[in-house]
C-alpha positions, 0 to 999 in steps of 0.5 A: 160339606165334609171332605174325608181325607182317610186314612188318617194315619197317612200324613197329608202335607202341603197344597198338592190336594187343592186341585183334586179337592176342588174337582171332587167338590165340583163333580159331587155338586154335579156341575160337571161329569167326572167320567173323563177323569176316571183313572186319573190322578190329579195334583196341584195347588190352586190360587184364589184366581183358579190358577194351578201352581206347581207342587213338590214331589211330582216325579214320585207321584207319577211313579206311584200312579203308574204302579197303582194302575192310573192311566193318566195324571193332571199336573201343573204345567210347570211340573209336567216335564218332571212327570212326563219322564215316567213311561206308561202314564199320560201326563197332562199339564194344566195352568188353571182350574178352568182348563181342567173343567173344560177337559171334563166337559169335553170342550177341549181335548189336550194331548198328553206331553211326550218327552224323548229321553234319548234326545234329551240326554244326547243334547245335555250329555257330552258337554265337557271337553275332558272325560274319564274315558280319556284316562287310561289306567289310574283306576284307584284315582278315578274311583276316589274322584267318583266318590268325592263327586258323589258326596259333594266333597273336595279333592286336591290333585298334585 
């Protein structure tokens, strides 16, 4: 079997191609139909026991998948929350190749992961007692501190 990863001028690195390659091989061998995953982007590393392991860069993949017109993504379960922050594309988190094949065979019908961004930010926001909103005036000092924090620099206040 020959797998063409064209175009050759685009660098391919890492193990994020494991899951899509395995699913492509199984589909081309007509062991399962690929109809249910048409229009989906798949990514994930496969271990030897068929477990789907997390990969890096799922958020930019989700953004590009949405921009490219994909309707959904199948990603490792550990990466699902990262990808689900992107609106307009359904995200399915999986833990094994068997889970993907069950979905393709129509044996399971998983629900896409939904994240309520407002609840997430309201829960994790406002956890500090002091806030710049409490400081009146001193715009130059506040700006200097914002720049220092953004660049991970230290600041000495006297």
